[in-house]
N, C-alpha and C positions, 0 to 999 in steps of 0.2 A: 916552602910553600909561597910564602909571605912575598917574596922575590917575584913569583910568577904572576900574581895579580897585580902587584905594585908597580911593574917593571912596563914604562913604555912602549918598548920594544916587541914586548911578547902582547902587548893590546893590541897592537895595530894588525898584526897578521891573524889574528882571530877576529877583527872585525872585516876585514878586507876578504875573508875567505868565503862568510855569507853572502856580502854583497855580489861576487862574482858568480856565487852559484844560484844566485838568486837573478841576476842578470844574464845570468845561461840559459835560465828555466824561462824568463819573461822575454826573451827575443829567437826563441827557438825555431817559431813559426817563420821568421826572416829567414833562418838558416838554414830550413828544408827549404825554402824558395830558391837559394841558391844551389842548390845541388844540380850536379853536372848529369844529363841524362845519357846512357849509353846508346850509341849512334847506330841507327838503324840504317840496313845497306838500302831500303827502300823509301826512304825520308826523302821526299823531293820529286818522285817518282808520283803518276796518276797510274792508278791499278785500273786496266782495261775494263768495259764492262762485259759481263758474260754472255749480252743479249746482243744478235746480232740485229745491226742497223742496216740500212739501205747500202751505206758506205762499207761496210763490213763484211755483207755478204756476198757470198761466191756466186761466180755466174752460172754454177748450175743449178742451185738454188733458186735465183733469179728465174731463171727458166723454166724450172718445175713449177714454180709458182704461179707463172706466167701462164702456162699451158692447164693450168687447173680449173676448176669450174668458179661461179663468181657464187659466193653466199649472199645472204641479207639478213641482217640485223639491227638490234637498234643499242646506240652508243649509252652503256650504263655510267661512265665515269670516264671524263678526261681532263688530265689537269696539264696546263702549257706551261707551269714552270716547274713542275717534275719532268715533262716530255713523255707521259704516257698515259694510257687509260685500258680501259675494258670495254667489250663489245657482248653484249647477251646475243646469241643466235636465235633465229625465228622459231627455228627447229628444236629449239631446248637444248640440254647439254651444257657443259658448263662453260663458263665467261672465257674470252679470248683475247690473250693481250694484244695491245697496239702501241708502237711506237709513233712518237712527234715525227719520224724521218718517212714513215708509211702512208701518211696523210696526203690525200692529192686534192687539188682543190684549192679557194680561197679563202674559206671559213672552217675558223676551230670548230672541232666537234664540241658539240655540248648535249648535257643530259637530254635523252627522248630522241635525239635525229635519230631517223634512219640512214642507214649507211649500206655499202655493199661492199664485199669485200674477198681477197682471194687467200688462202691459206699457204703457210710456209713452216715447215718443221724449225726447230729450235735445236741447234747440235748444246752438247755432244751427242746425247743420247737418240735423240732424234723423236723422242715419246711427246712431248708437248709441242704445240704449235702456235703460231702468232698469225695477229692479222696485217696483209702487206696490200697495197694497192684499194686501199680505202678510200670511198668518194661518199661524200653526203649525197642520200637520195632526196630526202625531204627535210626539211628543218624543222624541228621540233615546234609548234605553234605556241605565240606568248612569248617567245623567248629571246631575248636580244644576241645577235650573233657577233661576235669581234671576227675581223680577218686578222691575217697574219702580220699585216703593218700594224695593226692597234687600233682600226676604225671598229667604230660599234654601231650596226646596223640594226634598226628596229623590225 
């Protein structure tokens, strides 16, 4: 028994074992950042938007929308950075989605602007609709309107 406690060879391994164990515990967050992720087959690819824009809409859907009636409503909200907004119809009903590519004219729609638009169904089920050929008919009074190029008009 005395040989185990006084031997310098047996003391060194017992001191190094707790140090390596504690150093492994202290450095475990660094070790997890070095972990390899499993490769994804979709990495590096953009996921296409499920909403049809002017560029992705079929010719037949565009023709049906062009032949349809013109509706009037008020811009509920529009985010230029997000690229979409919503229109509240004047005749009531649920709000209607509008994509940035379907806005006609020089100005970015603002909350309270009166707009005219046509409707186009959204695939795949064609149950929901979105506004197309959106034109600002009256700008909301007292608001600063920005043009698509970034100029602000009072």
